[in-house]
N, C-alpha and C positions, 0 to 999 in steps of 0.2 A: 356448306357455303357460309361466307361473312358478309353481312349487311353493313354497306357504306352509306349512311344517311346524309344526305346534301340538298341542296336548291339548284335549279338550273343557273340561277345568277352567279352563285358561287363557283360552280363548275365551269361557266363559260369566263369567269375573271381570270383562270388559270390557262384557258384555250387560246391558242393563237387566231383560230376562227371560231366564233360562236355557233352551237348547234341547236337545233329545235329538239323537242323532246322524241318526236319519232326519228330523227337522224341519229339520237343518242342511242335510243331502242335498238336501231339496225347495226349501227357500229359495234355496240356492245355485244350483239348475238354474234356478230361475225369473228371477235375478237375471243370468243368461247364463253362470254360473261351473259348477265342478264340483268334487264331493267324491270323491277318487279311490275306485275300487271296492273297494279293499283295505282301505280306511279304516273298518273295522267296530270297531277298537281305540279307545277314548276317549282312550288315552293316545298314540294315533300317528296323529294326523290329516295327511291331504296335501289342502291345498286348492289346484285349479288356477284361476289367475287370469291373466287376459289380460294379455299383456307390455305394452299401452298404458295400463296403469292402475299407474303406480307407488307411487300413494298407498295401494294396498291389498297391499303386499307385507310386510305384518306383520299379526300377529294383532289388534294395536289397529286396524290400516287396516280389514280385514276386519270387525271387530267395528263399527266406525263405520258402515259401510256398512249392516250387518245392522241396527244400531238404527234407522237412518233408515227402510230399506225396510219393518221390520215395524212402523213407524208410533210407536217409542218416543221418537224425537226427530225433529223436522221441520226442514227448511230447512239452510241452511249451517252445517256445526258452528263453535262459536265457540271461539277460544282467549284468554283472559284475558292479554294482554301487559302486564308492568309496564314502566313507564320508570325507568331509572337513570342520571343524565346523566353519572356517571363511566365508565360502559362505552364508551370511544370507541376506535376503530381508525381510523388514519391509512393511507390508500394513496398511496405515493410514486409520483411521476412515473417514477422509475427502473424500476419494474415493469411499466408499460404496454407495451412492446413485446414482452413474453414472457408476461405473465398479466394482463390490466389489470384485473380485476372480482374482488370479494368480498362475500357476505352474511354475517352473522353474528347470533348470540344467545347468551343465557346461559341455564342451565338451574339453578334452585336447588330444594333440599328434594326430591331425587328418591332413594327408596331402592331401589337396584340389587339384583336378585338374579341369580344366575348366568344363569337363563334369559333374563332380561332383557337380560344384557350381550351374549349369544350372538346374540339377536334384533337389536339394535343394529348389532352388527357384520355381521350377514348382510344387514341391510337396505341398510347402508352400502356392501357390495361388490357386491351385486345392482344397486343405482342406478349406480354405478360401471360394470360390464359392459354396462348397458343404455342407460338415459337420458342418462347422461353420457358414452356413448361410449369405454368402456375409458377412463376419465379424461381424455379429449382436451376434451371440452366443460367437464368439471366436475371437482373433487375435494373430498371431505369430509374434514375434519379435527375430531376430538373430543378434548379434554384436561381434565384436572383442575383446575378454577378456583383452588383453594388455590395452585398453584405459580405464578400467572401476575400480573405486575405491569402495572397499567394505566398508561398506555395502550398499546395493541398498535401495531405498527409492521409494516405488508406492503410491502416493498421488493424491488429487485432488486440482486443483489451478484454480484461476480466468483466463478466457482465456487470457487476457492483460498480465497476470503475467508470462504465458509460453513462453518464446522467444529462438528460436534457427534455425539453418540453417537447413532447412528438406533436404532429399535425392533428387537430381534432380534439387536443386535450387543452387544459388550464393548469396543470400540475407537472412539476419535473418528475421524472420517472427514471429508474434505472434499467439497464438492459433487461434483467430479469423480470422487473416488476412490468417493463411494456410487453412482454410475452404472456404476463398472466391477466393483466387488468384492461388492455387496450385492444378494441374489438380487431382492429388489423393485425396487431400481435398476436391475438388468439389464433386469428385465422392461418397464419403463418408459421407458428410458433414451433412446427415439426421440423422446420428447415434449419434451427439453430439451437433447439433444446439439447440435443444431445453432445453439444461441442463445450470445451471449458471457457473458450474465448469467443468473442462476437466479433464480427469485422464493423469498422466505423470510418466514415470520412471525417477528418477536422482540417480545419484550416490552419495558418501560421499562427494565429493567436490562441489556437486551441480549442475553437467552437466547434461544435459538433453539427456537420451539415446533414448528416442523416447515419441510421443503422440499416445499410441494406442486409437482406432484401426485404425488410419490414416496411420502413418509412422514413420520412423526411423529419428534421427537425422545425418546430414551426417558427423559431426566430430568424434562421437561416435559409429554410427550404420551403417557403410558401412564395408562389409567384402571383404577381398582381398584374393587372391590365398596363399600369404605367411602369412595368420594367422592361425595359428596351434592349437590356444586356443579359444573357443567361448563360449558366454554367450547365453542361449535360454531360453525366456519366452512365456507364452501364458496367455492372460488376457481376460477375459469377465464376463458373469452372472450366467453362470451354471456349478457349479464345476465339476459334472460327466464328462461332454464334454470337460474342460478343462484339467482334467486329463488324460482321454483316449488320445488327442491329444499329450500331452506331452510324454506319454507312447510310441506312434507310432513314434516320432521324436527320442525319446532315442534309441528305436529299429534301427532306420534308421542311426544313427550317430554310433552306437555301431557296426552293420554290415559294415558299412564305416571304420572300424579300429581305430575308436576315443575310449579314455577313458572318461568314463561319470562319472561324479560327482555329487553328490544329492545337493540342496540347502535348507536350512531351511527356511521357508515362515511362518513369524509370524504374526497373526492375533491380533487386538485391542482386542477382547474379548475371546480369546482363551489362557489358561494356557500353552499349549505346542506347539511349533511350527508344522506345517505340513512339512515332508519331501519328497520331490519330486526330481525325477517322483516316483510315487506310486508303481507303476508295481505291481498292485493287481491282484487276480484272481476272475472270476465269478463262482459260484458253481450250479451246477444243480443236480436233482435227477432224473437219467433216467431209467426207467422200462424196462426191457427186453422185455416184453410182447407188449410194445408200439413199439419198434422197429420193432419187427416181425410183428406184426398185420398191421402196416403202411407199411413195405417192402415187405411182403410175404415171409419172410426168417425164417430160422430155427436157427438162432445164438444163440450161448451161450454167457454170460457174458464175458467170456475170449475172445471170438473172436470179440465181441463188443470193447471190450479194445483195441485189437491190431489194429483195423482200425481205431479208433479214435486216436491213438499216431501218425498215419500218417496226421492226420489232425490238428495236434499242440494241442493236449488235454492231461491231465494227468488224471490219473483215481486211485486216493488215496485209494479207499475202494470199494468193491463190495461183493456181494453174489448171488447166484442163479437167482435172481429175480430182484434186482437193483444194479445200479451203482452209485457212487457219482462222479460225473464228473467236472472237473476244467479248465476253458476255460482262454485263456490270456485275459488281461484287454484290448487290444486292437481291441478284436472282438465286435466291435460296433454294428454289424448285430445281434446278438443272443437275442432273446427276449423269448423263448418260448422252451421246450425241443425238441419240433419238429424240431427247426433249428439245434439241434444236431442231430437229425435222419437224416435230410438231409444230414448232413456232413458224416454218417456213410454210406449212398448209394454212395457218390461221391468216397469214398475210397475203397470200395467194387468195384464200376463200375456199373452204370445204364445198361450198356449192358449185365451185368451177372445177373441181375434180371430176373427171370423166371415169364411170364405172368401167371395170375390163370384164369381158365374159370370163366365165368360168370355162375352164379347158377341159374338165374331168367332172361329168355329171354322176351323182349317185342318188339313189333313194333313201329316203330317211326311214328308220323304223325304231319301233321299241327293243331296249336291251332284253334279252332273255331273263335277267334276273328283275329286271322291271316288271315284265309281263308276269312273272312268278309270283312276286310280290302283291301285285293286284289280284291275282287269282284267289291268294291266301285271304287277303281282305275281304273279298265278296263272299268266302266261304265263313268267314267269322261273323259278318253281318247277318248271313243266313240262319246261323246258329243262336242268334240273339244276341252278340256281344256289342258294345259301342267302344268306337275307337277313341283313344286319348293320344295326344303328343306332349312328351315332356321334355324337359331341358338336357342336353348331353352332358354339360357341367354340373359337377355336384360335390358334397363335401364328403370328407374320409368318415366323419362321425355318422352321418346319415347312411352312407353307402354300406359300411362295415359294422360299426358298433352297435347301432340301433337294432340290426337285424341279426347279430350274433354271428355274424359272417367271420370267416377266417381271411385274414388279409391276403389277397391274392395280387400279383403283380399288376400293375395299372399306371397309367401315365399322370403323374404329379404336374401340377401348375407350378410356376415360379413364385416370386414375390405377388401376393395379392393384397388388396386393401379388403375385398369381400370375403370373411372367412367361411361363407357359405358355399363359396365356389374354391375348392382347392383341388380337384382333380376330375379327369374325364371317366365316366362310368364304364365298367366293364361287365355289366349286368343290366337288364331291363327293370326287373321287378321291384327293387326299391324306389324307384322314380314312378313306376305306375302306380304303387300303393301309395305315393304322396299325392297323385291325381284322385286317388279314392277319399283320402283324407279331406283334400280340399273339398270334397263334395259329399261328405258323410250325412248331411242333412237331407240329401234327397232320399227317396223310399227305396227299401229292399226290393228285389234282391241286386247287387252290383255284380254287373258281367261287363267286364272292361277289357279291351285287348290294345295292346301297343306293337305294331311293328316299324322298328327303326334300327339305326346304326349303334352299334358299340365299339370299342376300341381295346384290342388285346395287345399286349407285348409280344412281340415276334422279331427275334434278333436277326433272322436272315433278311428281314427287308432293308431298303436303304434307311429309313425312318426308325427302324427299330419296332415298329408297331403295323399292326394290319387292322383293318375295320371290316366289320361283319355285320350282317343284318341279322338280327333275331327276333322271334315271336314270344310275347307274353301275354297270357291269359290270367285273369284274376277273377276269381268267382267267390262272391261272400254275401251270406245271409243267414238267418237263424239255424237253417237246419242243413245248410251245405255240408256234403260230404265227399270223401275221395271218389266214392263210387260216381258220384254226379260229374265230378270233373273228368274221371277216366272215361265216361260216355262222350264227353266232348272231344278229348283226344283222339278217341277211336274215330269219331265222325270225321276229323281233320284227316287221319291217316287214310281212311276210305277215299276222302277227297283227293287225297294227294297219290293215289293208286298203291298204298302200301298198308301193312298191317303194324300197328303200334305195338311193340314188345316192351313189356314192364318187368323190371328185374329191381328188387328190394336195394336201397341204399341208406346210409346214414348221412345228413347233413345238418350242420349246426343251425339253429334257428327254427327247424321242423320236426314234428312230432315223429318220433321212432316208429317203424312200423307202418307209418301213412307216407312214406316218401319212396319215390323210384326213380330210378334212371329209365329213360323213355328213348327208343331208337325206331324210328320210321323211315326205313330205306337208309340212305345216306344222311339223313337228319338225326343229331343227337340232341336231347334236352334232359329236363327232371319235372316230376310233377310231385308235389306235396302238399301238407296241410300245415299252417304257419304254427308255432309252438305258442300256446297260451300266453308264456311269459312276455314273449316278443308283442302279442296282442294288446296286452295290458299296458306295455310302455307306450305304445301307439295311441291307447285310447280306442281301439276297435271291440265292441262288445258282442261279436258274434263270429263264428268260423270263418276262415279263410283260406280257400286253395288257391294255390299257384302253379302254373305250368310255363315253363320257358324252353325254347329250343333254338337252335342256330338254324337261319335260313340259307346260309352260304357255309362253304365247307372248304 
């Protein structure tokens, strides 16, 4: 969830009809959102909005949705975009390898208050952190229009050629110095440092507006309360994301009573400029049968159309069986017609949906594997072992290298930031011993067990993997022996109604002659004493016995 902080007065200033706190709480709940339980103070509202709705992470955005839901404003909200041919932005070929796209627009005659500026900054940073993936997919820049000379150029330059005073600094820095010395540059340096050129916005006089996705220029990119005209740009790698963000911001500034002017963005390989903000529409074919079968309702096409108008949709065409539904471009959460069905239910009210009796009655029960696992747990507790639960994800170094295990087929993770998590475990004992290491200050003996899942490579499966339950026993104290572990395994075998059969086997990381393959009926595993070389590496000063077996086959 994303918290939107506001006051009741600010929210009501955008609403067609003011709401009390209780009315707001009830309406938000029906829409699928929430007013924080502590928000009884009209001067300190906290509204919880789902993170998949970036169009609602502002007071104006929430009010826009409320106006529609309450029937004050139906259909897709409109933004009156004015055209001014003088506003042109040229994207040069040099910037395409590093950050190829940008969308932009101009805002005029907006009267900013301190609260509005705070909200604009908050929306900008919240979009950066979520929808824009920490500025990787997109970055937003906002500038005072009076300091800019048109046309603007978006170009790629060598880091040492880019020189300007960034926001929050007093001295001029080059592009490379900015990544090394400026706090914001250090935070986002990973987005640019591997490139030989950096993106930069310059106006017609060569003044630097910003070096996206890092920071604005202090001289041209610092907005003050007396700035009534603004230039807004969104740059990044993926055009649909940039266009959506630009549309969200255009609606925000329009709701703040600003006049929105389009910008012509010229790309080197395109004959015609792109006019932004695009403010396009998403179209869905929505079957009446899909709605009614999903919700258990008898709605007609006309009733569905009326409900959707309260969720900011337009329905340009319909017949008794199907509606053509158009949604605003800022609805980044719509991926499937069922998402539209969900909005039909919100408009109708989930509390109004009538439950349908279940036609087929069955009795629930415990799966045989689950019951078997619980019986094994009871047995282990009876033998004096304490259960531990460890992570399924681990590292290659800990799982194989530390224990001198030969690398066996396993599921590798893709690109990871945390090098301690690079694979999915295919054995239990390395992780169970990790739990022992975390508790080594406890008095001996250590009698631990873990019953959990591992993942094996299994090509015949659709996923190429198969998940199994395994049991691991760890026995460690100053006088621990293989015979002691064997006695516990024998007791487990008797509990399972079979005799444990031991046969010698060699396993890396375990002492030769004190390691055996174990078969208990259809269950297979091994038991062995850990080699002193491995124990020294782990910092364990006493003998350690391990037993591990499959509980599924």
